C-alpha positions as CSV (number, residue, x, y, z in Angstrom):
1,X,34.9,9.5,-18.0
2,X,35.3,11.6,-14.2
3,X,35.1,14.9,-16.6
4,X,32.6,17.8,-16.3
5,X,29.0,16.8,-16.1
6,X,26.8,17.3,-18.6
7,X,23.4,18.7,-18.6
8,X,21.5,15.7,-19.9
9,X,22.6,13.4,-17.3
10,X,22.2,16.0,-14.6
11,X,18.4,16.1,-15.9
12,X,17.8,12.0,-15.9
13,X,19.8,12.0,-12.3
14,X,17.3,14.5,-10.9
15,X,14.3,12.6,-12.6
16,X,15.6,9.6,-11.5
17,X,15.9,11.2,-7.9
18,X,12.8,12.7,-8.1
19,X,11.0,9.5,-9.2
20,X,12.6,7.5,-6.5
21,X,11.8,10.7,-3.6
22,X,15.4,11.0,-3.4
23,X,15.7,14.9,-2.9
24,X,17.7,14.9,-0.6
25,X,20.2,13.1,-2.4
26,X,20.0,15.0,-5.5
27,X,20.4,18.6,-4.0
28,X,23.2,17.8,-2.5
29,X,25.1,16.5,-5.7
30,X,23.2,19.2,-7.5
31,X,25.7,22.5,-7.7
32,X,24.4,24.6,-10.5
33,X,21.0,24.5,-11.5
34,X,19.8,25.2,-15.2
35,X,16.0,25.5,-16.1
36,X,15.5,21.8,-17.0
37,X,16.8,20.6,-13.9
38,X,14.6,23.6,-12.2
39,X,11.7,22.0,-13.6
40,X,12.5,18.5,-12.8
41,X,12.3,19.5,-9.0
42,X,9.6,21.5,-9.5
43,X,7.5,18.7,-10.9
44,X,8.7,16.0,-8.0
45,X,8.1,18.7,-5.2
46,X,4.1,18.8,-6.9
47,X,3.7,15.3,-7.0
48,X,5.2,15.2,-3.1
49,X,2.4,17.8,-2.1
50,X,-0.2,16.2,-4.0
51,X,0.2,12.7,-2.2
52,X,0.3,14.6,1.7
53,X,-2.4,16.6,0.9
54,X,-4.2,13.4,-0.9
55,X,-3.1,11.7,2.4
56,X,-4.4,14.3,4.6
57,X,-7.6,14.1,2.9
58,X,-7.7,10.6,3.2
59,X,-6.9,10.0,6.7
60,X,-9.5,12.6,7.7
61,X,-12.7,10.9,6.0
62,X,-13.0,13.5,3.3
63,X,-13.4,11.2,0.7
64,X,-14.5,13.3,-2.4
65,X,-11.5,15.1,-2.4
66,X,-9.4,13.0,-1.8
67,X,-10.9,11.3,-4.9
68,X,-10.6,14.2,-6.8
69,X,-6.9,15.1,-5.6
70,X,-6.2,10.8,-7.1
71,X,-7.9,11.5,-9.9
72,X,-6.1,14.1,-11.4
73,X,-2.8,13.3,-10.3
74,X,-0.5,12.2,-12.9
75,X,2.3,10.3,-11.0
76,X,0.0,7.8,-9.2
77,X,2.5,5.6,-6.6
78,X,2.8,3.0,-3.4
79,X,1.9,6.0,-1.4
80,X,-1.3,7.6,-3.4
81,X,-2.8,3.9,-4.4
82,X,-2.7,2.8,-0.5
83,X,-4.0,6.1,0.7
84,X,-6.6,6.1,-1.1
85,X,-8.0,1.7,-1.4
86,X,-7.2,2.7,2.7
87,X,-9.4,5.3,3.3
88,X,-12.2,3.5,1.5
89,X,-11.9,0.3,3.5
90,X,-11.6,2.4,6.7
91,X,-14.8,4.7,5.7
92,X,-16.7,1.6,5.3
93,X,-16.4,1.7,1.4
94,X,-15.0,-1.6,1.3
95,X,-16.5,-2.3,-2.8
96,X,-14.9,0.7,-3.7
97,X,-11.7,0.2,-2.4
98,X,-11.5,-3.9,-3.8
99,X,-12.5,-2.8,-7.3
100,X,-9.4,1.0,-7.1
101,X,-7.3,-2.5,-5.8
102,X,-8.3,-4.1,-9.3
103,X,-8.0,-0.8,-11.0
104,X,-4.2,-0.9,-9.3
105,X,-3.5,-4.2,-10.6
106,X,-4.6,-2.8,-14.0
107,X,-2.1,0.0,-14.8
108,X,0.9,-0.8,-12.3
109,X,3.3,-3.7,-13.4
110,X,4.3,-4.0,-9.6
111,X,3.4,-6.2,-7.2
112,X,1.3,-4.1,-4.7
113,X,2.9,-3.7,-1.2
114,X,2.2,-6.0,2.7
115,X,0.1,-2.6,3.6
116,X,-2.0,-2.9,0.5
117,X,-2.3,-6.2,0.5
118,X,-3.3,-6.2,4.0
119,X,-6.1,-3.6,3.8
120,X,-7.5,-5.8,1.1
121,X,-7.5,-9.0,3.3
122,X,-8.9,-6.7,5.8
123,X,-11.8,-5.6,3.3
124,X,-12.6,-9.2,2.5
125,X,-12.9,-9.7,6.3
126,X,-15.5,-7.0,6.6
127,X,-17.5,-8.4,3.5
128,X,-17.4,-12.0,5.1
129,X,-15.6,-12.7,1.1
130,X,-13.8,-16.3,2.0
131,X,-13.1,-16.4,-2.0
132,X,-11.3,-13.3,-2.3
133,X,-9.4,-13.8,1.1
134,X,-8.4,-17.2,-0.2
135,X,-7.4,-15.5,-3.7
136,X,-5.5,-13.1,-1.4
137,X,-3.7,-16.0,0.8
138,X,-2.7,-17.3,-2.6
139,X,-1.2,-14.6,-4.0
140,X,0.5,-13.6,-1.0
141,X,2.0,-16.8,-0.5
142,X,3.1,-16.6,-4.5
143,X,4.8,-13.5,-3.9
144,X,6.7,-14.6,-0.7
145,X,4.9,-12.3,1.5
146,X,3.2,-15.0,3.3
147,X,6.0,-14.3,6.1
148,X,5.3,-10.4,6.4
149,X,3.7,-10.6,10.0
150,X,1.2,-7.5,9.1
151,X,0.2,-9.8,6.5
152,X,-0.2,-13.1,8.5
153,X,-2.0,-11.3,11.1
154,X,-4.2,-9.7,8.9
155,X,-4.8,-13.2,7.4
156,X,-5.6,-14.8,10.4
157,X,-7.5,-12.5,11.7
158,X,-9.8,-12.3,8.6
159,X,-10.5,-16.5,8.6
160,X,-11.4,-15.5,12.4
161,X,-13.8,-12.9,11.2
162,X,-15.0,-15.1,8.9
163,X,-16.0,-17.8,10.8
164,X,-13.2,-20.5,10.0
165,X,-11.7,-20.7,12.9
166,X,-10.5,-24.3,11.8
167,X,-8.3,-22.4,8.8
168,X,-7.8,-20.1,11.5
169,X,-5.8,-22.7,13.7
170,X,-3.8,-24.3,11.1
171,X,-2.6,-21.0,9.5
172,X,-2.1,-19.8,13.1
173,X,-0.4,-22.9,13.6
174,X,2.3,-22.9,10.1
175,X,3.0,-19.4,11.1
176,X,6.4,-18.5,10.6
177,X,6.4,-16.4,13.7
178,X,3.6,-15.1,15.6
179,X,4.0,-12.1,18.2
180,X,0.7,-10.3,20.3
181,X,-1.2,-9.7,17.5
182,X,-1.3,-12.9,16.4
183,X,-2.1,-14.4,19.8
184,X,-5.1,-11.7,20.1
185,X,-6.4,-12.1,16.3
186,X,-6.5,-16.3,17.6
187,X,-7.9,-15.8,20.9
188,X,-10.5,-13.6,19.6
189,X,-11.4,-15.7,16.8
190,X,-12.0,-18.5,19.2
191,X,-14.1,-16.7,21.5
192,X,-16.1,-15.3,18.5
193,X,-16.8,-18.7,17.6
194,X,-17.3,-20.7,20.2
195,X,-13.9,-22.2,21.2
196,X,-13.6,-20.0,24.0
């Protein structure tokens, strides 16, 4: 089976590498290209460019442009979803960010990354939405990402910002590990809620 590699196998490998962002690895292994291989590579490059432009627009607060790119992007991945949801939450379109998260969960079968979960938890804190915040807490425990320090710190901050200082203190005591952000969040929460 170590004979000549056929075009169909190479096209499948190129498409798989393109979808998973492994462009350099793919190019190192491709010696001669045919038209099908070039189309697969260009499709992957176009997706990377779209994602990059969307991310720049989102980070600059140009949400109308970012939405347009997002709407017409055929391949939505973790980065495109995260860029749009994060931009909505950052630029005070928090409810739209939460709605986009629900839309993502309906379209995407994979579990949202810790970055997206932390963004949604931050949105819950901004809206003082403890019902949804507690739901996200349960969701993170179910996924096993309660051990992710970034997500845990965001949950801790949410409880404190929403005035649930006893819940924040309990959560802090139960955290597997803490860092300076954890300590800052619990201290700020105690001060903010009159427990200084």
